[in-house]
LUMSE-384414 format. One record per residue (C-alpha): residue number from 1; residue in three letters; chain; x, y, z. Coordinates in steps of 0.05 Angstrom, whole numbers, plus 32768, in hexadecimal, padded with zeros to 4 digits. Layout:
 vexdo kolmar drengu    u    v    w
   NUM    ALA      A    X    Y    Z
...
***
This chain:
 vexdo kolmar drengu    u    v    w
     1    MET      A 7EC4 805E 7D48
     2    SER      A 7EDE 801C 7D63
     3    GLN      A 7EB8 7FDB 7D5E
     4    MET      A 7EA9 7FDC 7DA9
     5    GLU      A 7E8D 8023 7DA5
     6    MET      A 7E63 800F 7D69
     7    LYS      A 7E45 7FD4 7D8E
     8    ARG      A 7E36 8000 7DCB
     9    TYR      A 7E15 8035 7D9E
    10    ILE      A 7DEA 8000 7D7B
    11    THR      A 7DD7 7FE1 7DBE
    12    GLN      A 7DC3 8024 7DDC
    13    THR      A 7D9B 8037 7D9E
    14    PHE      A 7D74 7FF7 7D99
    15    GLY      A 7D6B 7FF5 7DE5
    16    SER      A 7D4E 803C 7DE4
    17    VAL      A 7D1F 802A 7DAB
    18    GLY      A 7D0A 7FEA 7DCF
    19    ARG      A 7CFB 800E 7E10
    20    GLN      A 7CD2 8043 7DEC
    21    PHE      A 7CAB 800D 7DC7
    22    LEU      A 7C9D 7FE6 7E07
    23    MET      A 7C87 8026 7E2A
    24    TYR      A 7C5A 8037 7DEF
    25    MET      A 7C3A 7FF2 7DEF
    26    THR      A 7C30 7FF7 7E3B
    27    HIS      A 7C0A 8038 7E32
    28    VAL      A 7BE1 801A 7DF9
    29    GLY      A 7BCE 7FDE 7E24
    30    ARG      A 7BB9 800B 7E5D
    31    MET      A 7B8F 8036 7E2F
    32    VAL      A 7B6D 7FF8 7E13
    33    LYS      A 7B5D 7FE2 7E5A
    34    LEU      A 7B42 8027 7E6A
    35    THR      A 7B15 8023 7E2C
    36    LYS      A 7AFC 7FDE 7E40
    37    ASP      A 7AEB 7FF8 7E86
    38    ALA      A 7AC7 8034 7E6A
    39    LEU      A 7A9E 8008 7E3B
    40    TYR      A 7A8E 7FDB 7E75
    41    TRP      A 7A71 8015 7E9D
    42    ILE      A 7A49 802C 7E61
    43    VAL      A 7A2E 7FEA 7E47
    44    VAL      A 7A30 7FB6 7E7E
    45    ALA      A 7A31 7FD8 7EC2
    46    PRO      A 79ED 7FFC 7EBC
    47    PHE      A 79CA 7FB9 7EB0
    48    ARG      A 79EB 7F9A 7EED
    49    GLY      A 79D7 7FD3 7F1C
    50    LYS      A 7A1F 7FEA 7F27
    51    GLY      A 7A13 8031 7F12
    52    GLY      A 79EC 8055 7EDC
    53    ILE      A 7A06 8086 7EA9
    54    ARG      A 7A0D 80CD 7EC4
    55    TRP      A 79E2 80EE 7E8F
    56    GLN      A 79E5 8134 7EAD
    57    SER      A 7A31 8134 7EAB
    58    THR      A 7A2E 8115 7E65
    59    VAL      A 7A01 814C 7E4B
    60    GLN      A 7A30 8180 7E6A
    61    GLN      A 7A6A 8160 7E46
    62    MET      A 7A42 815E 7E05
    63    ILE      A 7A37 81A9 7E0A
    64    TYR      A 7A80 81B7 7E19
    65    ILE      A 7A9E 8187 7DE6
    66    GLY      A 7A69 818B 7DB0
    67    TYR      A 7A41 81CB 7DB2
    68    ASN      A 7A7B 81F8 7DC5
    69    SER      A 7AA5 81D9 7D8D
    70    ILE      A 7A73 81EB 7D56
    71    PRO      A 7A91 8230 7D44
    72    ILE      A 7AD8 8219 7D3A
    73    VAL      A 7AC6 81D8 7D17
    74    ALA      A 7A95 81FC 7CE9
    75    THR      A 7AC5 8233 7CD7
    76    ILE      A 7B01 8206 7CC9
    77    CYS      A 7ADA 81D3 7CA0
    78    PHE      A 7AB7 8209 7C77
    79    PHE      A 7AFA 8227 7C64
    80    VAL      A 7B19 81E3 7C56
    81    GLY      A 7AE0 81D4 7C26
    82    LEU      A 7AEC 8218 7C06
    83    ILE      A 7B37 820B 7BFF
    84    MET      A 7B2C 81C5 7BE2
    85    ALA      A 7AFC 81E2 7BAE
    86    MET      A 7B2F 8218 7B9B
    87    GLN      A 7B67 81E5 7B92
    88    ALA      A 7B3B 81B5 7B6B
    89    ALA      A 7B1E 81EB 7B3F
    90    TYR      A 7B64 8202 7B2C
    91    GLN      A 7B73 81BE 7B0D
    92    LEU      A 7B2E 81AA 7AF4
    93    GLU      A 7B20 81EC 7ACF
    94    ARG      A 7B58 81DA 7A9E
    95    PHE      A 7B2F 819E 7A86
    96    GLY      A 7AEB 81C0 7A89
    97    ALA      A 7AD7 8193 7AC3
    98    SER      A 7ACA 81C7 7AF8
    99    ILE      A 7A89 81A5 7B0C
   100    TYR      A 7AB1 816B 7B29
   101    VAL      A 7AC7 8199 7B61
   102    ALA      A 7A85 8185 7B82
   103    ASP      A 7A99 813B 7B7F
   104    LEU      A 7ADE 8147 7B9C
   105    VAL      A 7AC7 8174 7BD5
   106    GLY      A 7A8B 8149 7BE7
   107    VAL      A 7AAE 8106 7BE8
   108    SER      A 7AED 8121 7C0A
   109    MET      A 7AC6 8143 7C42
   110    THR      A 7A97 8109 7C52
   111    ARG      A 7ACB 80D1 7C4D
   112    GLU      A 7B08 80F1 7C6B
   113    LEU      A 7B10 813B 7C7A
   114    GLY      A 7ACF 8147 7C9F
   115    PRO      A 7AD9 8110 7CD4
   116    LEU      A 7B24 8119 7CD7
   117    LEU      A 7B25 8165 7CDF
   118    THR      A 7AED 8161 7D13
   119    ALA      A 7B12 812D 7D3B
   120    ILE      A 7B54 8154 7D3A
   121    ILE      A 7B31 8195 7D4F
   122    VAL      A 7B0C 8172 7D88
   123    ALA      A 7B4C 814E 7D9D
   124    GLY      A 7B70 8191 7DA3
   125    ARG      A 7B37 81B4 7DC5
   126    SER      A 7B14 8180 7DF0
   127    GLY      A 7B45 8147 7DF5
   128    SER      A 7B77 8175 7E15
   129    ALA      A 7B41 818E 7E45
   130    ILE      A 7B31 8147 7E5A
   131    ALA      A 7B7A 813A 7E69
   132    ALA      A 7B81 817C 7E8F
   133    GLU      A 7B42 8172 7EB9
   134    ILE      A 7B51 812B 7ECE
   135    GLY      A 7B9B 813B 7ED7
   136    THR      A 7B8B 8175 7F05
   137    MET      A 7B5E 8148 7F2D
   138    LYS      A 7B96 8115 7F31
   139    VAL      A 7BC7 8148 7F4A
   140    ASN      A 7B96 8163 7F7D
   141    GLU      A 7B87 811C 7F95
   142    GLU      A 7B3D 8123 7F83
   143    ILE      A 7B3F 80E0 7F5E
   144    ASP      A 7B56 80BE 7F9E
   145    ALA      A 7B1D 80E2 7FC2
   146    LEU      A 7AEC 80C5 7F90
   147    ARG      A 7B05 807F 7F9D
   148    THR      A 7B00 808B 7FE8
   149    MET      A 7AB7 809F 7FE0
   150    GLY      A 7AAA 8060 7FB9
   151    PHE      A 7AA6 807E 7F73
   152    ASN      A 7ACA 805D 7F39
   153    PRO      A 7AF3 8093 7F16
   154    ILE      A 7AE7 8075 7ED2
   155    TRP      A 7A9C 8074 7EDC
   156    PHE      A 7A9C 80BA 7EFB
   157    LEU      A 7ACD 80DD 7ECC
   158    VAL      A 7ADA 80B6 7E8C
   159    VAL      A 7A96 809B 7E7A
   160    PRO      A 7A71 80DE 7E73
   161    ARG      A 7AA8 80FA 7E47
   162    PHE      A 7AAE 80BA 7E1E
   163    LEU      A 7A63 80B7 7E13
   164    ALA      A 7A5E 8101 7E02
   165    LEU      A 7A94 80F9 7DCD
   166    LEU      A 7A72 80BC 7DAF
   167    ILE      A 7A33 80E5 7DA7
   168    VAL      A 7A4C 8129 7D91
   169    LEU      A 7A87 8118 7D64
   170    PRO      A 7A5B 80F7 7D2D
   171    CYS      A 7A2D 8134 7D30
   172    LEU      A 7A68 8164 7D29
   173    SER      A 7A83 813B 7CF0
   174    LEU      A 7A41 813F 7CCB
   175    MET      A 7A41 818A 7CD4
   176    ALA      A 7A88 818D 7CBB
   177    ASP      A 7A75 8166 7C7D
   178    VAL      A 7A3C 8196 7C6D
   179    LEU      A 7A65 81D4 7C78
   180    GLY      A 7AA0 81BB 7C50
   181    ILE      A 7A71 81AC 7C16
   182    LEU      A 7A52 81F1 7C20
   183    GLY      A 7A98 8210 7C1A
   184    GLY      A 7AA1 81EE 7BD7
   185    PHE      A 7A5C 8205 7BC2
   186    PHE      A 7A6C 824E 7BD1
   187    LEU      A 7AAB 824B 7BA7
   188    ALA      A 7A85 8229 7B6E
   189    ILE      A 7A50 8260 7B6F
   190    ALA      A 7A80 829A 7B75
   191    ASN      A 7ABA 8286 7B48
   192    LEU      A 7AA5 824B 7B1D
   193    HIS      A 7A5F 8266 7B0E
   194    ILE      A 7A3E 8222 7B1A
   195    SER      A 79F5 8226 7B2C
   196    PHE      A 79DC 820F 7B70
   197    ILE      A 79B0 81D7 7B51
   198    ARG      A 79E9 81BD 7B26
   199    TYR      A 7A1B 81BB 7B60
   200    PHE      A 79E7 819C 7B8E
   201    ASN      A 79D5 8166 7B5C
   202    GLN      A 7A1E 8157 7B4D
   203    THR      A 7A2D 814F 7B98
   204    ALA      A 79F0 8123 7BA2
   205    ASP      A 7A05 80F6 7B68
   206    ALA      A 7A4D 80F1 7B81
   207    LEU      A 7A3C 80DE 7BC9
   208    VAL      A 7A22 809B 7BDE
   209    MET      A 7A0D 8082 7C22
   210    LYS      A 7A4F 805D 7C28
   211    ASP      A 7A75 809F 7C28
   212    LEU      A 7A4D 80BA 7C62
   213    LEU      A 7A4E 8079 7C8B
   214    THR      A 7A99 806F 7C85
   215    GLY      A 7AA4 80B5 7CA1
   216    LEU      A 7A74 80AA 7CDA
   217    VAL      A 7A91 8067 7CED
   218    LYS      A 7AD5 8088 7CF3
   219    THR      A 7ABA 80BB 7D25
   220    PHE      A 7AAA 8086 7D58
   221    PHE      A 7AF2 806E 7D58
   222    PHE      A 7B0B 80B5 7D5A
   223    ALA      A 7ADE 80C4 7D96
   224    THR      A 7AF9 8088 7DBA
   225    ILE      A 7B41 809D 7DAD
   226    ILE      A 7B36 80E5 7DC3
   227    SER      A 7B12 80D4 7E04
   228    GLN      A 7B3E 809A 7E19
   229    VAL      A 7B80 80BB 7E09
   230    GLY      A 7B6B 80FA 7E2D
   231    ALA      A 7B52 80D3 7E6A
   232    TYR      A 7B8F 80A6 7E6C
   233    GLN      A 7BC0 80E1 7E68
   234    GLY      A 7B99 8101 7EA1
   235    PHE      A 7B9D 80C3 7ECD
   236    ILE      A 7BE9 80BC 7EC4
   237    VAL      A 7BFA 8104 7ED6
   238    LYS      A 7C35 810A 7F05
   239    GLY      A 7C4D 8148 7F29
   240    GLY      A 7C29 818A 7F2B
   241    ALA      A 7C15 81BC 7EF6
   242    GLU      A 7C51 81A9 7ECB
   243    GLY      A 7C38 8161 7EC8
   244    VAL      A 7BF3 8177 7EB5
   245    GLY      A 7C10 81A0 7E7C
   246    LYS      A 7C39 8167 7E62
   247    SER      A 7BFF 8136 7E64
   248    THR      A 7BD2 8169 7E41
   249    THR      A 7C04 8171 7E09
   250    ALA      A 7C0F 8126 7E04
   251    SER      A 7BC5 811A 7DFF
   252    VAL      A 7BBD 8148 7DC3
   253    VAL      A 7BFA 812D 7D9F
   254    THR      A 7BE9 80E4 7DAD
   255    SER      A 7B9F 80EE 7D9A
   256    ILE      A 7BAF 810E 7D57
   257    PHE      A 7BE3 80D9 7D47
   258    LEU      A 7BB3 80A0 7D57
   259    ILE      A 7B79 80C1 7D33
   260    ILE      A 7BA2 80C5 7CF3
   261    ILE      A 7BBA 807D 7CFA
   262    ALA      A 7B72 8066 7D07
   263    ASP      A 7B5A 808E 7CCB
   264    LEU      A 7B8F 806D 7C9F
   265    VAL      A 7B7D 8027 7CB7
   266    MET      A 7B32 8030 7CAF
   267    THR      A 7B3A 8050 7C6B
   268    MET      A 7B62 8014 7C54
   269    ILE      A 7B2D 7FE5 7C6F
   270    PHE      A 7AF4 800B 7C4F
   271    TYR      A 7B16 8010 7C0C
   272    SER      A 7B26 7FC6 7C0B
   273    THR      A 7AE2 7FAD 7C24
   274    LEU      A 7AAE 7FE0 7C0C
***
């Protein structure tokens, strides 16, 4: 490869990376603006008489996002707790410390796995649905019709879904914590022959309020990511059904990526400050 070709290759490579980075930052800026607008319609606008919260639509979204997600969240988190207990017991039994399975499962579920698994499941199930619904409305020009009738699309479409996620995701996370711990409990009873009282007391001693609160705080950030990424991907749909499919896929991938990044950042903050 000649020197000229090498320079051209390096220029094209860095140019492509730069364009992708600028496009990514543009999308991030737009999502931040969308989040600010949604918070304005939730917190500020009702007190200025510009439009109240659509509670009926919010409750419907809570049922769809929260209540209908209970079976899959409960099942997955129960089995994850069971698997964690199996893996921990395999190592701890060598040292006669099987009782500490309760500590590992309890702290891991409340601090990390409960909120994280719940957010990923909801992102795949409901975040994609938000993108698909809004994207279909965009393709069918229903969003333009809302603007023509004097309705703000963010107030009408985003706020109910955003508020529903802020309410139901912490509740689902708490349920996930309990069922994950219950999975570890079943293994302890069946295989490790640890009594219910002993396992319960060990879990209660291991957990502190900080563990529960750090997990719950994360869920509010996860809810914001899921709702805003799904809504944003719906608003930028181009084309027909193919565009809706691409945005739906992009919403799931982006949401899961940002959820993991947010979890990493918040875990680092909590470990360094709490």
